C-alpha positions as CSV (number, residue, x, y, z in Angstrom):
1,M,251.2,-94.1,3.9
2,N,253.1,-96.7,5.9
3,T,254.1,-96.0,9.5
4,A,257.8,-95.2,8.7
5,Q,256.7,-92.6,6.1
6,A,254.3,-91.1,8.6
7,Q,257.0,-90.8,11.3
8,S,259.3,-89.2,8.7
9,L,256.6,-86.7,7.8
10,V,256.0,-85.7,11.4
11,T,259.7,-85.4,12.2
12,R,260.1,-83.2,9.1
13,L,257.2,-81.0,10.1
14,L,258.5,-80.5,13.7
15,R,262.0,-79.6,12.4
16,L,260.6,-77.2,9.9
17,M,258.6,-75.5,12.7
18,E,261.8,-75.2,14.8
19,D,263.5,-73.6,11.8
20,R,260.4,-71.4,11.2
21,D,260.1,-72.6,7.6
22,L,256.4,-72.0,7.8
23,E,255.7,-72.2,4.1
24,T,257.2,-75.7,3.8
25,A,255.6,-76.8,7.1
26,E,252.2,-75.7,5.8
27,S,252.6,-77.8,2.7
28,L,252.6,-80.9,4.9
29,M,249.2,-79.9,6.4
30,A,245.8,-80.5,5.0
31,A,243.7,-77.4,4.3
32,E,241.2,-78.5,7.0
33,A,243.9,-79.3,9.6
34,K,243.1,-78.7,13.2
35,I,245.8,-78.1,15.8
36,T,245.0,-78.1,19.5
37,F,247.4,-77.0,22.3
38,P,247.1,-77.1,26.1
39,G,244.2,-75.2,27.5
40,G,242.1,-76.0,24.4
41,H,243.7,-73.4,22.2
42,S,242.9,-74.4,18.6
43,F,244.5,-73.3,15.4
44,T,244.1,-74.0,11.7
45,S,247.6,-73.3,10.6
46,Q,251.2,-73.5,11.9
47,R,251.6,-69.8,11.3
48,Q,248.8,-69.2,13.8
49,V,250.7,-71.4,16.3
50,V,253.9,-69.4,15.9
51,D,252.0,-66.1,16.2
52,A,250.3,-67.2,19.4
53,A,253.6,-68.4,20.9
54,G,255.4,-65.1,20.1
55,G,255.2,-63.7,23.6
56,R,256.1,-66.9,25.4
57,Y,259.7,-67.6,24.7
58,Q,262.7,-66.6,22.4
59,W,263.0,-70.1,20.9
60,I,262.1,-73.7,21.6
61,K,263.1,-77.1,20.2
62,K,262.3,-80.7,20.8
63,R,264.3,-83.7,21.8
64,F,262.6,-86.9,20.7
65,D,262.5,-89.9,23.1
66,A,260.2,-92.0,21.0
67,L,258.0,-92.0,18.0
68,E,255.2,-94.6,17.8
69,A,252.9,-95.1,14.8
70,F,250.0,-97.3,13.8
71,T,247.3,-97.3,11.1
72,Q,243.6,-97.1,11.8
73,D,241.2,-97.4,9.0
74,D,242.4,-95.0,6.3
75,K,244.6,-92.9,8.7
76,T,248.0,-93.2,10.3
77,I,248.4,-92.0,13.9
78,V,251.9,-90.9,15.1
79,Y,252.8,-90.1,18.7
80,V,256.0,-88.2,19.5
81,R,257.2,-87.9,23.1
82,G,260.2,-86.2,24.5
83,T,261.4,-83.0,26.1
84,L,261.4,-79.3,25.2
85,Y,264.4,-77.0,25.6
86,G,265.0,-73.4,24.7
87,V,265.4,-69.9,26.0
88,N,262.6,-67.9,27.7
89,L,261.9,-64.2,27.3
90,Y,264.2,-63.4,30.2
91,D,267.2,-64.9,28.4
92,V,267.2,-68.0,30.7
93,S,267.8,-71.4,29.2
94,F,265.4,-74.3,30.1
95,S,265.3,-78.0,29.3
96,D,263.7,-81.3,30.2
97,V,260.1,-80.1,29.9
98,R,257.9,-83.1,28.9
99,F,255.8,-83.1,25.8
100,I,253.6,-85.4,23.7
101,D,252.3,-84.6,20.3
102,R,249.7,-86.8,18.5
103,F,249.3,-86.5,14.7
104,V,246.7,-87.9,12.4
105,I,247.7,-88.3,8.8
106,K,245.4,-89.0,5.9
107,D,246.2,-89.1,2.2
108,G,249.8,-88.1,2.9
109,L,248.9,-84.9,4.8
110,I,248.6,-84.1,8.5
111,I,244.9,-83.4,9.3
112,Q,245.2,-83.1,13.1
113,Q,247.8,-82.3,15.7
114,D,247.2,-82.5,19.4
115,V,249.9,-81.1,21.7
116,W,250.4,-81.7,25.5
117,N,253.3,-80.3,27.5
118,D,254.3,-79.2,30.9
119,L,255.5,-75.7,30.0
120,A,252.9,-73.9,32.1
121,Q,253.4,-76.2,35.1
122,S,257.2,-76.1,35.0
123,G,257.5,-72.4,35.5
124,V,260.4,-72.2,33.0
125,L,258.8,-69.4,31.0
126,S,258.6,-67.0,33.9
127,R,262.0,-67.8,35.4
128,L,264.2,-64.8,35.7
129,N,267.5,-66.7,36.4
């Protein structure tokens, strides 16, 4: 898979996750995929990610600032960086929360996703107004 195809795959996955089309999102992931979020929280499916986030916000989306990709051996690595925006559980909108996602793709499927963001540090999830 070339880097443009890998970037397209990652963008598609992230948009599917925003739309909660979990079945299609899962089809882009390898069966043995590993997903790691801040705090070392690990998951093996996007459904687990959504279930774990259920009590954190009403909805969340990503604005992409940059996608960077390169090949390494038989894998393609894609970094996505940008900002998160959404609505917290108290009906308060938030934006401009930094994130970086790193994806590893092999044989056309995502085998690893590592997530870093400032949600906890920003305080936006507990803001009442």
